[in-house]
Steps between C-alpha positions, in 0.01 A plus 500: 500500500847462656395728786219260583723192489745686722219581741402132506857390568535761775164396649617139518834603653340734752253232598781249555696739721181566696431128542856440615465772762169351616672163541790662685256657745317169553734401783332746735354347817142608421289615209462850644876528551552391142253759371705777660836356397671745265563221248129418488399863460750556218391172339136608504590840353693329222198280429290813455762650270511178305124518445534854361771386257284205397216739417736692270602174332138398444434816299673343197577137583208256472403354836523152346874565462575733794353288777662171397828690459495571871558125546868589462470607864446133595840421356665787683316410822636144486853628444476760778352237732792270425787749515372745765284283726674162446186331365539173310515515120482146364444346159117535503521872582767555237287319241202717595713812465602387153138446399399842632782665305400318182135597544579868559732499199231346280244760610724801452641410159175359361 
């Protein structure tokens, strides 16, 4: 079972790195230029890898737990947005992050 939880954690991490690279490539002057930006191509490849890891996780982890657990990526996305892309992180977002964390915790330990 630990292998499957590890696969889920790695899927979430890989997905987040991929999303960050997609955001980094979003400054391209056009959509076509962005598609061929190396950051976008690596980001898309990581997304595919993340899906494969998620499939491994689903072999033993119930979907009703695995899918909501990916909500951890919302927390990481908010933090990356704030620290890497200088996006605002106010009280409402921080409260939402806390609720997401509590919900994921309740699902995984219950």
